[in-house]
N, C-alpha and C positions, 0 to 999 in steps of 0.2 A: 600726193598722188599722182599729178601731172609729172614731176619728176620719173618717179618710177615707170610710168608709162613709156615717156621718151627712152628712158635706158632699155625697156623692155622691146621696145619696137626697133630699136638699134641693134638689137642681139638677135631678132627673127631671122630665121633662115629656114630652107626646105630641108627634108630628111639628108637630101644627096650634099647639100651645102654643109650640112652641120658634121657629116662623118668624115668632109674632106679635113677637118682639124685634126683627124686622127692618123698617125704615121706608123709607119712600119715599126716594130720596137717597142710600141706602146703598150702598156698592160690597162686592159679593161674590164671593170668590175661593172655587172647589172645586178640589180636585187632579185629575190625569188617572185616567181609565178607573176600576177598582174603588175608588179612593179617595174618588171621588165619593159623597157618603152618599144611598142610592137612596129612603129613607121621607122624609127631610126633602126631597130635590128633589121627589118628588112632591106632597107639601104646600106646598111654596113656588110650584109651578106651578099648582095649583089656587087659591091665595091670589091670585096675581097674575090669574088668569085671571077671577077674581071682583071683583076691586078696581081701584083706580087706582095706578098705579104706575111714572108715565111718564120718572121720573129714577133710577129702581133699576137697578143693572148686576149682572150676573153674569157673570163669567170661569171657564171651563174649558177642557181640551182632551182629546180624545180621549173623546167624551162616548159612555158606554156604560151609564150607570146613570140618566141622567136624560132620557131622551127626550122628557118633556112638555115641557120648557122650552123645547125646541128645534122645537116644534110651531106653524106659523104663527100660529093663532088666541091664542097665548100670547107667542110672542117679538115678534109686534107690539105689545103692550103694554107693554114695556119693553127695555131693552138687553142683548139677550143677545148676548155676545164669546166667541168661540172660536177656540182657536189652532192645534188639529190635529184636524181635520174626518174624521167618520164618517158612514156612510151616515145618520144620524139626524141629521145638521145640514147634510151638504151644500146640500139645497133652499132652506133658509132663508138660508142665505149667498149662494148663487148667485141669488137673488132679491132680496137687499139687504135683507132682513127684519131678519136679523141682521147681526152686524159682525164681520168677520174680523180676528183679533190677532195679527200676525206675531210667532211668538215665539222669541226665542233662550234656552236655557233656563237657562243661567248667568245673565242678566242680569234675570229676570224679579221675584225678591224685591227686586230694588233697582227695577225699571222701576213695577212694580205696587203694589208695598208702600209703597216711600218715595216715589216721584216721583207716583204717580197716587193714593197714599192708600187705598187698598183696605183696608176697616175693618171686614168681616165675614169670617172665614173658617168654612166648613163641611166636616166631614171624617169619613170612617170610620174608625173606631180599634177596636183589640183590646180586650179586656174589661181592667179595671183592676186591676194589681197589688197586692200588699200593700203597697207605698209609695205608692200614690196615682197611679201614673202609668199614662197609657195611650198604647200604643204607636201610630202612624202606619203601623207595619206595611211594605207592601211598595208603599206610594205616599207619602213624605215629600214628592217632589219640590219645587215650588216654593210650595206652600201652608203647609207647616209652617214654613219660616224665616219667611215674613209673619207667623205667628201668634206667634214668638216676638220679633217686633220690638217695639223698646220705645215704643209709641205708643197711643194711645186705640182700642180695636176691641173687637168682640164674636167668641167662639170658642162654636161650636155643633158638639158630637161627635155621632158616630152610632155607639153601640157595637154591634158585629156580632159574636156568639160564634163564627163561623165564619172571622174575619178573622184571618190570621196574624200573632203578635207575632214583632218581629223587633228584631236588635241594633243598633247605630248610634246617631245624634245624630238620632232622631225622636220624643221622648216629651215628651206636653205631661202636667202636672201635674192634678190635679181641682180644686185650687185657683185655676188658670187659666181655667178654661172657664166660659161664663154659662150654657148649658143643656146638658142629656143627654138623648138619645134612645135608646130599647133596639129592637133589631130583630134579626133571625135571618133572612137570605139568602145563598143560595150564590154565591160569588165566578163572574164569567161568565169562562168559561173559553175558551183559543181554540187549539186543535190546532194544530201546527206547518204551515205551507204545505210542502207536498209539491213539492220542486225538480223543474221539467221539465228538458228537453234543455238549452235554453238557460242555465237557471240552472246546470247543474252543469259546462257548458264555462266559464262565466265563474268558477265557483268555482275550478275547476280552475288558471285562471290567477293567481288570487289567492292559492290555497293554496301556489304554487309560491314565494310571497315572502315567506311568513310562516317567521321561524326558531324555531327551540326555544328555549326561555324567554322567548317573544313574550306580551306583555300584550294581551288583546283587548277591542274594544269593537265591539259588533254591533248594529246596526239592525233595524228590522222589515221582514219580507219573507222572500220566498222564496230568494233570492239569499245573503243573510247566513246562513239556516239551512243552504243547501247548500255554504257555506265550513265551517260547523261540522262538517257529517258528512264533509268531507274532509279533516280534520286528525288522524284517528286515528293517524297515523304519528308527530306530532310530539312533544316531550317537554317536559314544565315550563313549560307555559302558565298563564298567570294571566288575572286579570277586573279590569277597571277600566272599567266602561260605564254609560251611562246606564241601560240597559235589561239585564235577566237573562232570558235565553230558554232554551227548553228544549234547544237543541244545547249549550249551555253544561254543563247536568247532564249530558247525555249522556257529554261529553268527562270530565268528572270522574268517573262510574263506570268509566269505560275507562281511567283512571289516566294521562289525558294532561293535565288541569288539576289541577296539584300544588301552583301558587304558591310554588315553593321558590326561584326565581329573581327573585321580584319585588322590585324596589328601593324603591317607595314603598309603606307599610303592608304588608310582608310577611307572607304567609299567610292574607290577608284579601282577600275578595271586595268590591269597594268598588261600589255602584250607588244608583240614584234610585227606581226602580220595576221592578215585575216584570210580564212579560203573557206568559202561555203556559197550559199544560195545568194541572189541578188535580192533578196528580202534583208539577209544579213548584213550586206553592204549597206544598205540604206539606215539600217539601225545603227550602225557603228557611225556613219558620217554625221560630224559636227554635234557628237554627243558628247557632252561635258563630264559625263561619268566613266569615258573609257579614253585611255591615254596610251596612244603609241610611241614606243621607245626603240632604241637600237639594241642589238643582241647583246652585247657587252654590258648593258643593264639588267635588261629582263633576264637573260639566261645565265648571268652572274651567280654564281651557286651561293655565294656569300650574301647576297643580295637579296635575290628570292627567298633563302633562309631565313629571313628575318620575318617571315609571314608564318606564325605558328599554324599548325594543322595542315601542313602543303602535303595535298595529296597528289602525286605525278602518277599517271597513266599512260603506258605507253606499250606498242605491240613489237614483238621480235620475230624473228625467221625460225630461229632454233636455240636450242639450249642443251648444255651436257649436264651429266649427274654432278660436276662441281659447281655448277652455276654460271659458267662463261656462257656469252649470248652473241649471237650472230644477230645484226640487226639491219644490214645495210646489203647484205649480197645472198645470192644463191650458191652454196659452193664458194667458191673464189671468183665468181662471175658479177660483178655490181649490180643492185637492182633498183636501190632506193637511194637512202641516205642517213646518216648517223642524227642529223640535225642538232636537236637539243636535248637527246635523251640522256646523255653523260652529265650534263649539266644540271638537268633538274633531279637527276637520281642523288647526284651530292648535295642537290639544295635540299632536299626533303629529308636527308639525314642531319643536316645543320638545323633544320626546321624543329622546334619544338613540338611534339606529337607529329611529327611527318612521318608520312609512309610512301615508298615508291613500288608501282605494281609493273612488273613487265608481263604481257600476256600474249598467248599462243595456242592455237590449237594444238591438240597433243598428235594429231597425225596429219597425213596428206596423201594424195594418191599421185604415185610416178606416172612417167610417159608410158609404161606399160599396163598401167591399170592397176598397179599393186601398189596396196596401203603400204606406207611408212611413217616409220614415228619422226616426229619433231624433237623427242627428248632423246638423245643419243650417249653413248658412253663419253666419246670426246668430240668436240666439234669440228667441222670439215669446212673450214672457211676463216675468213678474218674475224678475230674477235673485236666485237665494238663495247662490249660490257665486261669488266673483269669479274671473275668471281668473289673478288674482297668486296665488290659493290653493289653486287645483286642483292637485293632484300626479297622481296616477294616475286614468286614465279607463279602464273595463274594459267590455267587449261579448264577446259569443260569439265574435268574429272576431280578438280580442286584447287587447293591454294597452298604453297610450300613457302616457310620462311626460312632464309638459307643464312643473314647476315650472321658472321661470327662463329658458324657451326663448324663442325670438323667435319672430315669427309665423309665419315662412315654415317654421319646424321643428315649430312646433305644428300647423300644417296638415297637414303631411307625417305626423306622427305620428297624427293625427286621422282621415285619410282611410284611413290603413292600418289601422285598426279598424272604418270603416264597412263597412255591408253592399256587397257587391261590385257589385251594380245601382246604387248611387249615387254610386260612386266618381268617374266621368267627371264628374257634374253637380257634385259638391263641388267639384273642380277648377276647372272653367268660372267656378263662381261666385266663388271665391278670386279668381279672375283678373279677372272684372269689377267686383269690389269694390275691385281693387287692393291685397289683402292679398298678394299675390305678382306 
């Protein structure tokens, strides 16, 4: 331990000193959410603001901790890339000051690390253990596997004494890092979205399809949380999910999630990040039942598909009569991100008994206060989910199964779950477009 402490102290720097290791032309990757180092991010933003770094690149997603890097006066001076937008970053992406990076989480360690050669990893870690290891905690995601790749790179860690230590493949040894920054800050905690009437109706349709012994993957938002709340009468559920959320913890305490029937890594919850309440972060910390692994493991469809009865539940923005889905944009303007939807859509298909549900409200109200349909003849935006991969689409009006069906059958299914006010219009548009 004394040896590792000496090595630790020799690499200890202030945030301002640590970012001086970064040069113009470097390509920096930071984890999602609370995994992004807050003090290092602030120092980096200040350095960029005051210097000249036109060839510097920075890639992140779900930017909660480093808003300074997404400010127009900063992001205009370097290449700010974001793969899952938050309110901090939507404006700079919408104005094309920053750059939107389509992210498929299972691919990122290869595409960003090996193919694009991102050579600097910055991340938040839990305090070093007696063996000299730092846990990347609740956000190993894509950044940790890039840090572990066997190629020239720099690793800068921010040790936060309030960051949860977790089990799994997510540890960096002190001998592998170039600089260490110490900090102490509370993690950003997000209370669970409270489901509304439409959420609960959609959740009821999905919950009916989930068998006892099912393995859960829940995405972000009110609908997946609503589904979790409606599973209290199920038995022996388990978790293999890119994200662990509060509804999973609640189901565990109610005796619903037992992992007894899990066919891959039985007895273990497997995930790549955690987002929710402080109570959830405390639940995950040093919990031997939970293992955090990189995205190229958790989100790999062939690996996740080893779980029988994998139930994938995610939300979409828009869907057309053929089953093409928009998940990350409003029209052609980026709004959120693809994340692991496509990964788990494929994984559920590979899973024995697996199912994938894509949920959306049937309507929305536009800026003029007019009701519009979210089920449209053809999508107006970037397609995130192809019509071939779509399985179940769910609205508050019902559930449609599209996999393997003809266009005529798809159109019939989709019109049945559309808002009644738009069903005649959708049918007439299908005729006009010669779909039917």
